[in-house]
CHARMM-style PDB file with segment names, atoms N, HN, CA, C and O in Angstrom:
ATOM      1  N   MET     1       0.834  -1.178   0.000  1.00  0.00      PROA
ATOM      2  CA  MET     1       0.000   0.000   0.000  1.00  0.00      PROA
ATOM      3  C   MET     1       0.875   1.236   0.000  1.00  0.00      PROA
ATOM      4  O   MET     1       1.786   1.353   0.819  1.00  0.00      PROA
ATOM      5  N   LYS     2       0.609   2.158  -0.909  1.00  0.00      PROA
ATOM      6  HN  LYS     2      -0.131   2.063  -1.575  1.00  0.00      PROA
ATOM      7  CA  LYS     2       1.355   3.403  -0.972  1.00  0.00      PROA
ATOM      8  C   LYS     2       0.543   4.504  -0.308  1.00  0.00      PROA
ATOM      9  O   LYS     2      -0.682   4.551  -0.420  1.00  0.00      PROA
ATOM     10  N   THR     3       1.253   5.387   0.384  1.00  0.00      PROA
ATOM     11  HN  THR     3       2.248   5.348   0.475  1.00  0.00      PROA
ATOM     12  CA  THR     3       0.587   6.532   0.995  1.00  0.00      PROA
ATOM     13  C   THR     3       1.355   7.788   0.638  1.00  0.00      PROA
ATOM     14  O   THR     3       2.571   7.744   0.456  1.00  0.00      PROA
ATOM     15  N   GLY     4       0.670   8.886   0.539  1.00  0.00      PROA
ATOM     16  HN  GLY     4      -0.319   8.922   0.688  1.00  0.00      PROA
ATOM     17  CA  GLY     4       1.330  10.160   0.275  1.00  0.00      PROA
ATOM     18  C   GLY     4       1.724  10.327  -1.175  1.00  0.00      PROA
ATOM     19  O   GLY     4       1.560   9.422  -1.993  1.00  0.00      PROA
ATOM     20  N   ASP     5       2.240  11.488  -1.475  1.00  0.00      PROA
ATOM     21  HN  ASP     5       2.374  12.224  -0.811  1.00  0.00      PROA
ATOM     22  CA  ASP     5       2.676  11.850  -2.815  1.00  0.00      PROA
ATOM     23  C   ASP     5       4.176  11.633  -2.917  1.00  0.00      PROA
ATOM     24  O   ASP     5       4.922  12.108  -2.061  1.00  0.00      PROA
ATOM     25  N   ASN     6       4.632  10.930  -3.938  1.00  0.00      PROA
ATOM     26  HN  ASN     6       4.025  10.544  -4.633  1.00  0.00      PROA
ATOM     27  CA  ASN     6       6.062  10.663  -4.111  1.00  0.00      PROA
ATOM     28  C   ASN     6       6.886  11.943  -4.135  1.00  0.00      PROA
ATOM     29  O   ASN     6       8.036  11.933  -3.696  1.00  0.00      PROA
ATOM     30  N   LYS     7       6.335  13.039  -4.633  1.00  0.00      PROA
ATOM     31  HN  LYS     7       5.401  13.047  -4.989  1.00  0.00      PROA
ATOM     32  CA  LYS     7       7.068  14.300  -4.712  1.00  0.00      PROA
ATOM     33  C   LYS     7       7.396  14.849  -3.328  1.00  0.00      PROA
ATOM     34  O   LYS     7       8.352  15.611  -3.180  1.00  0.00      PROA
ATOM     35  N   SER     8       6.625  14.478  -2.321  1.00  0.00      PROA
ATOM     36  HN  SER     8       5.848  13.859  -2.442  1.00  0.00      PROA
ATOM     37  CA  SER     8       6.832  15.023  -0.983  1.00  0.00      PROA
ATOM     38  C   SER     8       7.744  14.156  -0.117  1.00  0.00      PROA
ATOM     39  O   SER     8       8.062  14.544   1.007  1.00  0.00      PROA
ATOM     40  N   ARG     9       8.166  13.011  -0.604  1.00  0.00      PROA
ATOM     41  HN  ARG     9       7.908  12.696  -1.518  1.00  0.00      PROA
ATOM     42  CA  ARG     9       9.007  12.111   0.183  1.00  0.00      PROA
ATOM     43  C   ARG     9      10.453  12.558   0.171  1.00  0.00      PROA
ATOM     44  O   ARG     9      10.937  13.114  -0.815  1.00  0.00      PROA
ATOM     45  N   GLU    10      11.131  12.312   1.265  1.00  0.00      PROA
ATOM     46  HN  GLU    10      10.737  11.861   2.066  1.00  0.00      PROA
ATOM     47  CA  GLU    10      12.552  12.587   1.380  1.00  0.00      PROA
ATOM     48  C   GLU    10      13.259  11.308   1.794  1.00  0.00      PROA
ATOM     49  O   GLU    10      12.668  10.439   2.435  1.00  0.00      PROA
ATOM     50  N   THR    11      14.522  11.200   1.426  1.00  0.00      PROA
ATOM     51  HN  THR    11      15.002  11.906   0.905  1.00  0.00      PROA
ATOM     52  CA  THR    11      15.309  10.034   1.797  1.00  0.00      PROA
ATOM     53  C   THR    11      16.473  10.482   2.659  1.00  0.00      PROA
ATOM     54  O   THR    11      17.174  11.437   2.324  1.00  0.00      PROA
ATOM     55  N   LEU    12      16.672   9.807   3.744  1.00  0.00      PROA
ATOM     56  HN  LEU    12      16.103   9.031   4.017  1.00  0.00      PROA
ATOM     57  CA  LEU    12      17.785  10.076   4.651  1.00  0.00      PROA
ATOM     58  C   LEU    12      18.617   8.813   4.743  1.00  0.00      PROA
ATOM     59  O   LEU    12      18.110   7.745   5.087  1.00  0.00      PROA
ATOM     60  N   SER    13      19.892   8.941   4.436  1.00  0.00      PROA
ATOM     61  HN  SER    13      20.304   9.809   4.157  1.00  0.00      PROA
ATOM     62  CA  SER    13      20.783   7.785   4.500  1.00  0.00      PROA
ATOM     63  C   SER    13      21.884   8.044   5.505  1.00  0.00      PROA
ATOM     64  O   SER    13      22.487   9.116   5.509  1.00  0.00      PROA
ATOM     65  N   GLY    14      22.144   7.084   6.344  1.00  0.00      PROA
ATOM     66  HN  GLY    14      21.654   6.213   6.341  1.00  0.00      PROA
ATOM     67  CA  GLY    14      23.211   7.204   7.322  1.00  0.00      PROA
ATOM     68  C   GLY    14      22.856   6.468   8.594  1.00  0.00      PROA
ATOM     69  O   GLY    14      21.836   5.784   8.681  1.00  0.00      PROA
ATOM     70  N   ILE    15      23.728   6.626   9.583  1.00  0.00      PROA
ATOM     71  HN  ILE    15      24.557   7.181   9.512  1.00  0.00      PROA
ATOM     72  CA  ILE    15      23.505   5.992  10.884  1.00  0.00      PROA
ATOM     73  C   ILE    15      24.024   6.927  11.970  1.00  0.00      PROA
ATOM     74  O   ILE    15      25.059   7.575  11.809  1.00  0.00      PROA
ATOM     75  N   TRP    16      23.296   6.985  13.066  1.00  0.00      PROA
ATOM     76  HN  TRP    16      22.456   6.459  13.197  1.00  0.00      PROA
ATOM     77  CA  TRP    16      23.682   7.818  14.203  1.00  0.00      PROA
ATOM     78  C   TRP    16      23.546   6.940  15.441  1.00  0.00      PROA
ATOM     79  O   TRP    16      22.453   6.482  15.773  1.00  0.00      PROA
ATOM     80  N   ILE    17      24.665   6.713  16.116  1.00  0.00      PROA
ATOM     81  HN  ILE    17      25.553   7.086  15.846  1.00  0.00      PROA
ATOM     82  CA  ILE    17      24.687   5.821  17.279  1.00  0.00      PROA
ATOM     83  C   ILE    17      25.033   6.618  18.527  1.00  0.00      PROA
ATOM     84  O   ILE    17      25.981   7.403  18.538  1.00  0.00      PROA
ATOM     85  N   ARG    18      24.260   6.407  19.563  1.00  0.00      PROA
ATOM     86  HN  ARG    18      23.489   5.770  19.555  1.00  0.00      PROA
ATOM     87  CA  ARG    18      24.558   6.970  20.885  1.00  0.00      PROA
ATOM     88  C   ARG    18      24.527   5.825  21.883  1.00  0.00      PROA
ATOM     89  O   ARG    18      23.593   5.023  21.896  1.00  0.00      PROA
ATOM     90  N   ILE    19      25.563   5.755  22.724  1.00  0.00      PROA
ATOM     91  HN  ILE    19      26.322   6.406  22.713  1.00  0.00      PROA
ATOM     92  CA  ILE    19      25.627   4.727  23.760  1.00  0.00      PROA
ATOM     93  C   ILE    19      25.657   5.425  25.118  1.00  0.00      PROA
ATOM     94  O   ILE    19      26.481   6.305  25.368  1.00  0.00      PROA
ATOM     95  N   TYR    20      24.754   5.016  25.971  1.00  0.00      PROA
ATOM     96  HN  TYR    20      24.084   4.301  25.768  1.00  0.00      PROA
ATOM     97  CA  TYR    20      24.633   5.602  27.300  1.00  0.00      PROA
ATOM     98  C   TYR    20      24.985   4.576  28.369  1.00  0.00      PROA
ATOM     99  O   TYR    20      24.750   3.379  28.205  1.00  0.00      PROA
ATOM    100  N   SER    21      25.555   5.069  29.470  1.00  0.00      PROA
ATOM    101  HN  SER    21      25.746   6.042  29.603  1.00  0.00      PROA
ATOM    102  CA  SER    21      25.708   4.301  30.689  1.00  0.00      PROA
ATOM    103  C   SER    21      24.840   5.016  31.710  1.00  0.00      PROA
ATOM    104  O   SER    21      25.234   6.037  32.274  1.00  0.00      PROA
ATOM    105  N   GLY    22      23.660   4.471  31.941  1.00  0.00      PROA
ATOM    106  HN  GLY    22      23.340   3.642  31.484  1.00  0.00      PROA
ATOM    107  CA  GLY    22      22.691   5.183  32.770  1.00  0.00      PROA
ATOM    108  C   GLY    22      22.224   6.416  31.999  1.00  0.00      PROA
ATOM    109  O   GLY    22      21.669   6.293  30.907  1.00  0.00      PROA
ATOM    110  N   THR    23      22.447   7.594  32.560  1.00  0.00      PROA
ATOM    111  HN  THR    23      22.898   7.693  33.447  1.00  0.00      PROA
ATOM    112  CA  THR    23      22.079   8.830  31.866  1.00  0.00      PROA
ATOM    113  C   THR    23      23.277   9.519  31.224  1.00  0.00      PROA
ATOM    114  O   THR    23      23.123  10.566  30.595  1.00  0.00      PROA
ATOM    115  N   ASP    24      24.477   8.940  31.376  1.00  0.00      PROA
ATOM    116  HN  ASP    24      24.602   8.089  31.887  1.00  0.00      PROA
ATOM    117  CA  ASP    24      25.695   9.533  30.815  1.00  0.00      PROA
ATOM    118  C   ASP    24      25.944   9.038  29.399  1.00  0.00      PROA
ATOM    119  O   ASP    24      25.982   7.831  29.161  1.00  0.00      PROA
ATOM    120  N   LEU    25      26.114   9.966  28.450  1.00  0.00      PROA
ATOM    121  HN  LEU    25      26.083  10.947  28.643  1.00  0.00      PROA
ATOM    122  CA  LEU    25      26.474   9.632  27.088  1.00  0.00      PROA
ATOM    123  C   LEU    25      27.954   9.267  27.069  1.00  0.00      PROA
ATOM    124  O   LEU    25      28.799  10.099  27.400  1.00  0.00      PROA
ATOM    125  N   VAL    26      28.277   8.028  26.684  1.00  0.00      PROA
ATOM    126  HN  VAL    26      27.590   7.352  26.416  1.00  0.00      PROA
ATOM    127  CA  VAL    26      29.671   7.577  26.694  1.00  0.00      PROA
ATOM    128  C   VAL    26      30.265   7.472  25.296  1.00  0.00      PROA
ATOM    129  O   VAL    26      31.487   7.447  25.148  1.00  0.00      PROA
ATOM    130  N   TYR    27      29.407   7.410  24.253  1.00  0.00      PROA
ATOM    131  HN  TYR    27      28.415   7.430  24.373  1.00  0.00      PROA
ATOM    132  CA  TYR    27      29.914   7.318  22.891  1.00  0.00      PROA
ATOM    133  C   TYR    27      28.850   7.826  21.932  1.00  0.00      PROA
ATOM    134  O   TYR    27      27.664   7.536  22.086  1.00  0.00      PROA
ATOM    135  N   GLU    28      29.296   8.594  20.935  1.00  0.00      PROA
ATOM    136  HN  GLU    28      30.260   8.830  20.810  1.00  0.00      PROA
ATOM    137  CA  GLU    28      28.385   9.064  19.899  1.00  0.00      PROA
ATOM    138  C   GLU    28      29.136   9.090  18.570  1.00  0.00      PROA
ATOM    139  O   GLU    28      30.268   9.567  18.489  1.00  0.00      PROA
ATOM    140  N   SER    29      28.487   8.570  17.534  1.00  0.00      PROA
ATOM    141  HN  SER    29      27.567   8.182  17.600  1.00  0.00      PROA
ATOM    142  CA  SER    29      29.091   8.552  16.208  1.00  0.00      PROA
ATOM    143  C   SER    29      27.982   8.680  15.177  1.00  0.00      PROA
ATOM    144  O   SER    29      26.902   8.110  15.336  1.00  0.00      PROA
ATOM    145  N   ALA    30      28.260   9.440  14.107  1.00  0.00      PROA
ATOM    146  HN  ALA    30      29.137   9.902  13.977  1.00  0.00      PROA
ATOM    147  CA  ALA    30      27.299   9.590  13.024  1.00  0.00      PROA
ATOM    148  C   ALA    30      28.032   9.528  11.695  1.00  0.00      PROA
ATOM    149  O   ALA    30      29.132  10.062  11.554  1.00  0.00      PROA
ATOM    150  N   THR    31      27.412   8.869  10.724  1.00  0.00      PROA
ATOM    151  HN  THR    31      26.518   8.435  10.839  1.00  0.00      PROA
ATOM    152  CA  THR    31      27.941   8.811   9.372  1.00  0.00      PROA
ATOM    153  C   THR    31      26.785   9.038   8.406  1.00  0.00      PROA
ATOM    154  O   THR    31      25.857   8.230   8.407  1.00  0.00      PROA
ATOM    155  N   PRO    32      26.780  10.057   7.603  1.00  0.00      PROA
ATOM    156  CA  PRO    32      27.757  11.134   7.546  1.00  0.00      PROA
ATOM    157  C   PRO    32      27.645  12.038   8.768  1.00  0.00      PROA
ATOM    158  O   PRO    32      26.590  12.115   9.398  1.00  0.00      PROA
ATOM    159  N   GLU    33      28.735  12.719   9.096  1.00  0.00      PROA
ATOM    160  HN  GLU    33      29.592  12.656   8.583  1.00  0.00      PROA
ATOM    161  CA  GLU    33      28.785  13.536  10.303  1.00  0.00      PROA
ATOM    162  C   GLU    33      27.755  14.656  10.308  1.00  0.00      PROA
ATOM    163  O   GLU    33      27.355  15.103  11.383  1.00  0.00      PROA
ATOM    164  N   LYS    34      27.316  15.121   9.157  1.00  0.00      PROA
ATOM    165  HN  LYS    34      27.641  14.758   8.283  1.00  0.00      PROA
ATOM    166  CA  LYS    34      26.365  16.219   9.113  1.00  0.00      PROA
ATOM    167  C   LYS    34      25.000  15.841   9.676  1.00  0.00      PROA
ATOM    168  O   LYS    34      24.168  16.718   9.905  1.00  0.00      PROA
ATOM    169  N   LEU    35      24.753  14.550   9.902  1.00  0.00      PROA
ATOM    170  HN  LEU    35      25.429  13.837   9.716  1.00  0.00      PROA
ATOM    171  CA  LEU    35      23.497  14.131  10.535  1.00  0.00      PROA
ATOM    172  C   LEU    35      23.309  14.809  11.883  1.00  0.00      PROA
ATOM    173  O   LEU    35      22.189  15.165  12.250  1.00  0.00      PROA
ATOM    174  N   THR    36      24.404  14.991  12.625  1.00  0.00      PROA
ATOM    175  HN  THR    36      25.314  14.702  12.326  1.00  0.00      PROA
ATOM    176  CA  THR    36      24.300  15.565  13.969  1.00  0.00      PROA
ATOM    177  C   THR    36      23.904  17.028  13.932  1.00  0.00      PROA
ATOM    178  O   THR    36      23.408  17.550  14.931  1.00  0.00      PROA
ATOM    179  N   THR    37      24.105  17.705  12.814  1.00  0.00      PROA
ATOM    180  HN  THR    37      24.508  17.282  12.003  1.00  0.00      PROA
ATOM    181  CA  THR    37      23.749  19.126  12.734  1.00  0.00      PROA
ATOM    182  C   THR    37      22.455  19.359  11.956  1.00  0.00      PROA
ATOM    183  O   THR    37      21.842  20.419  12.082  1.00  0.00      PROA
ATOM    184  N   THR    38      22.034  18.383  11.156  1.00  0.00      PROA
ATOM    185  HN  THR    38      22.532  17.522  11.053  1.00  0.00      PROA
ATOM    186  CA  THR    38      20.835  18.589  10.345  1.00  0.00      PROA
ATOM    187  C   THR    38      19.619  17.859  10.857  1.00  0.00      PROA
ATOM    188  O   THR    38      18.504  18.192  10.456  1.00  0.00      PROA
ATOM    189  N   GLU    39      19.780  16.875  11.728  1.00  0.00      PROA
ATOM    190  HN  GLU    39      20.686  16.604  12.054  1.00  0.00      PROA
ATOM    191  CA  GLU    39      18.667  16.076  12.227  1.00  0.00      PROA
ATOM    192  C   GLU    39      18.557  16.205  13.737  1.00  0.00      PROA
ATOM    193  O   GLU    39      19.546  16.425  14.436  1.00  0.00      PROA
ATOM    194  N   LYS    40      17.304  16.060  14.232  1.00  0.00      PROA
ATOM    195  HN  LYS    40      16.500  15.881  13.664  1.00  0.00      PROA
ATOM    196  CA  LYS    40      17.074  16.062  15.677  1.00  0.00      PROA
ATOM    197  C   LYS    40      17.059  14.634  16.160  1.00  0.00      PROA
ATOM    198  O   LYS    40      16.530  13.750  15.486  1.00  0.00      PROA
ATOM    199  N   TRP    41      17.632  14.400  17.322  1.00  0.00      PROA
ATOM    200  HN  TRP    41      18.062  15.118  17.870  1.00  0.00      PROA
ATOM    201  CA  TRP    41      17.653  13.065  17.915  1.00  0.00      PROA
ATOM    202  C   TRP    41      16.343  12.786  18.571  1.00  0.00      PROA
ATOM    203  OT1 TRP    41      16.152  11.708  19.134  1.00  0.00      PROA
TER     204      TRP     41
END
């Protein structure tokens, strides 16, 4: 089943990993790096 208009779709490629120990962020990595500035977590 298709929904929405193909013209309005966007594609995002990459991976953003965050590793926490409790509430402390211990590791963060994104590829491509611009994901961290263009996308909200």
